[in-house]
C-alpha positions as CSV (number, residue, x, y, z in Angstrom):
1,X,5.3,130.9,-19.7
2,X,8.3,130.0,-16.9
3,X,8.5,126.2,-16.6
4,X,7.2,125.3,-13.0
5,X,9.9,123.6,-11.0
6,X,8.1,121.9,-8.4
7,X,4.5,120.3,-7.7
8,X,3.7,123.0,-5.6
9,X,4.4,125.7,-8.2
10,X,2.8,123.6,-11.1
11,X,-0.5,123.2,-8.9
12,X,-0.4,127.1,-8.0
13,X,-0.2,127.7,-11.9
14,X,-3.0,125.3,-12.6
15,X,-5.3,126.8,-10.2
16,X,-4.7,130.5,-10.9
17,X,-8.0,132.4,-11.6
18,X,-8.3,134.1,-14.6
19,X,-10.1,137.5,-15.1
20,X,-12.6,135.6,-17.1
21,X,-13.1,133.0,-14.1
22,X,-13.8,135.9,-11.9
23,X,-16.5,137.1,-14.1
24,X,-18.0,133.9,-14.3
25,X,-18.1,133.5,-10.4
26,X,-19.8,136.8,-10.1
27,X,-22.3,135.8,-12.9
28,X,-23.3,132.5,-11.2
29,X,-24.4,133.3,-7.4
30,X,-24.4,130.7,-4.6
31,X,-22.4,127.7,-3.6
32,X,-20.3,125.2,-5.5
33,X,-20.2,121.3,-5.6
34,X,-17.3,119.8,-7.6
35,X,-18.3,116.1,-8.1
36,X,-15.5,113.6,-8.8
37,X,-13.0,116.4,-7.2
38,X,-10.1,113.9,-6.4
39,X,-9.2,112.9,-10.1
40,X,-6.4,114.3,-12.1
41,X,-8.1,117.7,-12.6
42,X,-10.4,118.1,-10.0
43,X,-8.0,119.2,-7.1
44,X,-6.7,122.2,-9.2
45,X,-10.4,122.9,-10.6
46,X,-11.8,123.1,-7.2
47,X,-8.8,125.4,-5.9
48,X,-9.3,127.9,-8.7
49,X,-12.9,128.2,-7.8
50,X,-11.9,128.9,-4.3
51,X,-9.0,131.2,-5.0
52,X,-11.5,133.2,-7.3
53,X,-14.2,133.5,-5.0
54,X,-11.7,134.7,-2.0
55,X,-9.9,136.9,-4.6
56,X,-13.6,138.8,-4.8
57,X,-14.2,138.7,-1.4
58,X,-16.8,135.9,-1.5
59,X,-15.4,134.1,1.2
60,X,-19.0,133.1,2.6
61,X,-19.6,130.7,-0.7
62,X,-19.0,127.4,-0.2
63,X,-16.7,125.1,-2.3
64,X,-17.4,121.4,-1.4
65,X,-15.3,118.7,-3.0
66,X,-17.1,115.5,-3.3
67,X,-15.4,112.2,-3.9
68,X,-15.1,108.5,-2.6
69,X,-11.6,109.9,-1.0
70,X,-9.8,106.6,-1.1
71,X,-6.7,108.8,0.1
72,X,-6.5,110.8,3.4
73,X,-3.9,112.7,1.6
74,X,-6.3,113.8,-1.0
75,X,-8.8,115.5,1.8
76,X,-6.0,117.0,3.7
77,X,-4.4,118.8,0.6
78,X,-7.8,120.1,-0.6
79,X,-8.8,121.1,3.1
80,X,-5.4,122.9,3.5
81,X,-6.4,125.2,0.5
82,X,-9.8,126.2,2.0
83,X,-12.2,123.7,0.5
84,X,-14.8,121.6,2.2
85,X,-14.8,117.9,1.6
86,X,-17.3,115.2,1.6
87,X,-17.0,111.5,1.1
88,X,-19.6,110.3,-0.9
89,X,-20.2,106.9,-3.2
90,X,-22.1,108.7,-6.4
91,X,-23.4,105.2,-7.1
92,X,-25.7,105.3,-4.1
93,X,-28.7,107.2,-4.3
94,X,-28.9,107.7,-0.3
95,X,-25.6,109.3,-0.4
96,X,-26.6,111.3,-3.2
97,X,-29.6,112.9,-1.8
98,X,-27.7,113.7,1.4
99,X,-25.4,116.1,-0.6
100,X,-25.9,119.8,0.2
101,X,-27.7,121.9,-2.2
102,X,-25.8,124.1,-4.2
103,X,-27.2,126.0,-7.4
104,X,-23.4,125.3,-9.4
105,X,-22.2,121.6,-10.2
106,X,-19.3,120.9,-11.9
107,X,-19.4,117.0,-12.4
108,X,-16.1,115.1,-13.0
109,X,-17.1,111.6,-12.4
110,X,-16.5,109.0,-15.0
111,X,-14.3,105.8,-15.6
112,X,-12.2,105.0,-18.7
113,X,-9.3,102.8,-17.9
114,X,-10.3,99.5,-16.8
115,X,-13.1,99.6,-19.4
116,X,-11.9,96.4,-20.9
117,X,-11.6,94.1,-18.1
118,X,-14.8,95.4,-16.4
119,X,-17.1,97.2,-18.9
120,X,-19.9,97.0,-16.5
121,X,-18.3,99.0,-14.1
122,X,-17.7,101.8,-16.8
123,X,-21.3,101.9,-18.1
124,X,-22.4,102.1,-14.4
125,X,-20.3,105.2,-13.5
126,X,-20.7,106.9,-17.0
127,X,-24.7,106.6,-17.1
128,X,-25.9,105.7,-13.6
129,X,-24.4,108.1,-11.8
130,X,-25.6,111.1,-14.0
131,X,-29.0,109.8,-13.8
132,X,-28.6,110.0,-9.8
133,X,-26.8,113.2,-10.0
134,X,-29.0,115.2,-12.5
135,X,-32.2,114.1,-10.6
136,X,-31.0,115.4,-7.2
137,X,-29.8,118.7,-8.7
138,X,-32.4,119.4,-11.4
139,X,-32.6,122.9,-10.4
140,X,-29.1,123.7,-10.3
141,X,-26.6,124.4,-13.3
142,X,-24.5,121.6,-14.2
143,X,-21.3,121.5,-16.3
144,X,-20.8,118.0,-17.3
145,X,-17.4,116.7,-18.3
146,X,-17.3,114.6,-21.2
147,X,-14.8,113.5,-23.8
148,X,-14.0,114.6,-27.3
149,X,-13.8,110.7,-28.2
150,X,-17.8,111.1,-28.3
151,X,-16.8,111.6,-32.2
152,X,-15.8,109.1,-34.7
153,X,-12.2,109.5,-35.9
154,X,-11.9,112.0,-38.7
155,X,-9.7,112.5,-41.7
156,X,-6.7,114.2,-41.0
157,X,-7.1,116.1,-44.3
158,X,-10.2,117.8,-43.2
159,X,-11.7,119.7,-40.4
160,X,-12.2,118.4,-37.1
161,X,-15.3,117.4,-35.2
162,X,-17.8,119.7,-34.4
163,X,-20.5,119.9,-31.6
164,X,-23.3,119.1,-34.0
165,X,-21.7,116.1,-35.7
166,X,-23.3,112.8,-35.0
167,X,-21.8,110.9,-31.8
168,X,-20.7,107.3,-33.4
169,X,-17.5,106.9,-31.9
170,X,-15.4,103.3,-31.5
171,X,-15.5,101.1,-28.6
172,X,-17.2,100.8,-25.1
173,X,-15.7,103.7,-23.2
174,X,-16.3,106.3,-25.8
175,X,-19.8,105.1,-26.3
176,X,-20.5,105.0,-22.5
177,X,-19.6,108.7,-22.7
178,X,-22.4,109.2,-25.3
179,X,-24.6,107.4,-23.2
180,X,-23.5,109.6,-20.2
181,X,-24.4,112.7,-22.6
182,X,-28.1,111.1,-23.5
183,X,-28.8,110.5,-19.4
184,X,-28.1,113.9,-18.8
185,X,-29.9,115.4,-21.8
186,X,-32.9,113.1,-21.1
187,X,-33.5,114.3,-17.4
188,X,-32.7,118.0,-18.5
189,X,-35.5,117.7,-20.9
190,X,-37.7,116.3,-18.5
191,X,-36.9,118.7,-15.6
192,X,-35.7,121.9,-17.6
193,X,-32.2,121.7,-16.0
194,X,-29.3,124.0,-17.5
195,X,-26.4,122.0,-18.6
196,X,-23.3,122.4,-20.9
197,X,-21.6,119.2,-22.0
198,X,-17.9,119.7,-21.7
199,X,-15.8,117.7,-24.2
200,X,-12.5,118.0,-23.6
201,X,-9.5,116.4,-25.0
202,X,-6.4,116.3,-23.9
203,X,-5.7,118.3,-20.8
204,X,-2.1,118.7,-20.1
205,X,-0.8,118.5,-16.5
206,X,3.0,118.2,-16.7
207,X,2.6,114.9,-14.7
208,X,0.2,113.6,-17.1
209,X,-0.9,113.9,-20.8
210,X,-0.3,113.0,-24.2
211,X,2.9,115.2,-24.2
212,X,4.6,113.5,-21.2
213,X,3.7,110.2,-22.8
214,X,5.6,110.8,-26.0
215,X,8.6,112.8,-24.0
216,X,9.2,109.9,-21.8
217,X,9.1,107.3,-24.9
218,X,11.7,109.3,-26.4
219,X,13.7,109.7,-23.3
220,X,13.9,106.3,-22.6
221,X,14.6,105.2,-26.2
222,X,11.0,103.5,-26.9
223,X,9.7,103.4,-30.3
224,X,6.9,106.1,-30.6
225,X,3.7,105.0,-32.5
226,X,2.2,107.3,-35.1
227,X,-0.6,105.3,-36.0
228,X,-2.5,107.8,-34.6
229,X,-0.6,110.6,-36.6
230,X,-2.3,113.5,-34.9
231,X,-3.7,115.2,-31.7
232,X,-4.8,118.2,-29.9
233,X,-3.8,119.7,-26.3
234,X,-4.8,122.1,-23.7
235,X,-3.1,123.2,-20.7
236,X,-5.1,122.0,-17.7
237,X,-5.3,125.6,-16.3
238,X,-6.8,126.8,-19.5
239,X,-9.3,123.8,-19.2
240,X,-10.1,124.5,-15.8
241,X,-10.7,127.9,-16.4
242,X,-13.1,127.3,-19.7
243,X,-15.0,124.7,-17.3
244,X,-15.4,127.1,-14.6
245,X,-16.8,129.8,-17.1
246,X,-19.1,127.4,-18.7
247,X,-21.5,127.6,-15.5
248,X,-22.4,130.9,-17.0
249,X,-23.3,129.1,-20.4
250,X,-25.8,126.3,-19.5
251,X,-28.7,126.2,-21.0
252,X,-31.9,124.1,-21.6
253,X,-31.8,122.1,-23.9
254,X,-28.0,121.6,-23.3
255,X,-25.0,123.4,-25.3
256,X,-22.0,121.2,-26.3
257,X,-18.6,122.6,-26.4
258,X,-15.3,121.2,-27.8
259,X,-12.4,122.1,-25.8
260,X,-8.8,121.5,-26.7
261,X,-6.0,123.6,-28.1
262,X,-6.9,124.9,-31.7
263,X,-3.3,123.6,-33.0
264,X,-3.1,120.1,-34.5
265,X,0.5,118.5,-34.0
266,X,1.8,115.8,-35.7
267,X,2.9,113.0,-33.5
268,X,5.9,112.2,-35.7
269,X,6.9,116.0,-34.9
270,X,6.1,116.2,-31.5
271,X,8.5,113.4,-31.1
272,X,11.0,114.8,-33.2
273,X,10.8,118.2,-31.1
274,X,11.2,116.1,-27.6
275,X,14.3,114.4,-29.2
276,X,15.9,117.7,-30.0
277,X,15.1,118.9,-26.2
278,X,16.4,115.8,-24.7
279,X,19.2,115.1,-26.5
280,X,18.1,111.5,-27.9
281,X,17.5,109.8,-31.0
282,X,13.8,109.2,-31.9
283,X,12.5,106.0,-32.9
284,X,9.0,105.9,-34.8
285,X,6.9,102.9,-35.6
286,X,4.1,102.6,-37.6
287,X,2.6,104.7,-40.5
288,X,-0.1,107.7,-39.8
289,X,-3.8,106.6,-40.4
290,X,-5.7,108.6,-42.4
291,X,-8.3,109.6,-39.6
292,X,-7.6,110.8,-36.0
293,X,-9.4,112.1,-32.9
294,X,-9.5,115.6,-34.0
295,X,-11.7,118.8,-33.1
296,X,-13.0,122.2,-34.5
297,X,-12.7,124.3,-31.5
298,X,-14.4,127.7,-33.0
299,X,-17.3,127.9,-30.7
300,X,-15.1,127.5,-27.7
301,X,-12.6,130.2,-28.9
302,X,-15.6,132.3,-29.7
303,X,-16.6,132.3,-26.2
304,X,-13.2,132.5,-24.5
305,X,-10.7,133.5,-26.8
306,X,-7.5,131.5,-27.6
307,X,-5.8,129.5,-24.8
308,X,-3.6,131.5,-22.7
309,X,-0.6,128.7,-22.8
310,X,0.4,128.0,-26.3
311,X,1.4,124.3,-27.7
312,X,5.2,125.4,-27.7
313,X,5.1,126.7,-24.3
314,X,3.6,123.4,-23.2
315,X,6.2,121.3,-25.2
316,X,9.2,123.5,-23.6
317,X,7.8,122.9,-20.0
318,X,7.2,119.1,-20.4
319,X,11.1,118.8,-21.8
320,X,12.2,120.9,-18.8
321,X,10.0,118.7,-16.4
322,X,11.5,115.3,-17.5
323,X,15.0,116.7,-17.6
324,X,14.7,118.2,-14.0
325,X,13.2,114.6,-12.5
326,X,9.7,116.2,-12.2
327,X,7.3,113.5,-10.6
328,X,4.7,111.6,-13.1
329,X,1.5,110.0,-12.1
330,X,2.7,107.1,-14.2
331,X,-0.9,106.7,-15.9
332,X,-0.3,106.7,-19.8
333,X,-3.4,108.1,-21.5
334,X,-3.0,105.6,-24.4
335,X,-3.7,108.5,-26.8
336,X,-2.8,106.1,-29.5
337,X,-5.7,103.6,-29.1
338,X,-7.7,103.8,-32.3
339,X,-10.5,100.9,-31.3
340,X,-11.6,102.5,-28.0
341,X,-10.6,99.6,-25.9
342,X,-8.9,101.2,-22.9
């Protein structure tokens, strides 16, 4: 992958449909609602659906991006790329009920940061909204964005978490994500709704993510904490493609799917690699713990094959983006947090 040079080029890459996406869009007829479409991934995922449909000549099929849309710029950007937008507070039943029917739903709603200060808001967003949505769209296919943090920390010397492992994570945020899954599962059982639980960690957009977090610390001479000693990441374009393809794999009872890259990377090694690329001396703090959030992605790779963008390509692109003065969102992932307090 040649590193993107501009935001427009980056977003074009992140929203570029794959052959697998086009096959999935052909297999799941009807319109699409993208709920929570103004977040970090929503705009490029919605664009990928729209582009894929247009490339196949399915211009009449609607793709509707739904969010509170506190920023007028977010609406304008989406509409410039052929998407319909609807402003909706998904905590309000009447507004959810007023949304148009659609057989294909991608649910990207959730709250993580701020949980420590307002845990009640996190639980409301992560459990009440799912109940309202799944009751309203009980006959639709729904891909539910969840988190790989629904599992406990796993021994770094062993395998990563598998989809059938117990969900016993630390912290309120991760437990509210378990709550989100359980609410969807309850109503899916009640109504026969076809779901897929999309357990994602960690998507890489060059403006946001674990890689830019580490790279920025190295670039500015800050110490890199290696207590959370290992992680896994996936290019956001690959994650978008997998989410869309998952619409063809929804089931009742729901299927769960770990979504991340297959390569386990040492945070210490990652810092050193950025030090080499950025010409900076690396400062390390802490010692690697015997556990980390790690995942087994065999099921995902059996369905979709390996991600198109490798870890090496992501590291090179991140270093290039940073050296070129590329814009960042300015919101650290806090991947190093081990107690679940975000």
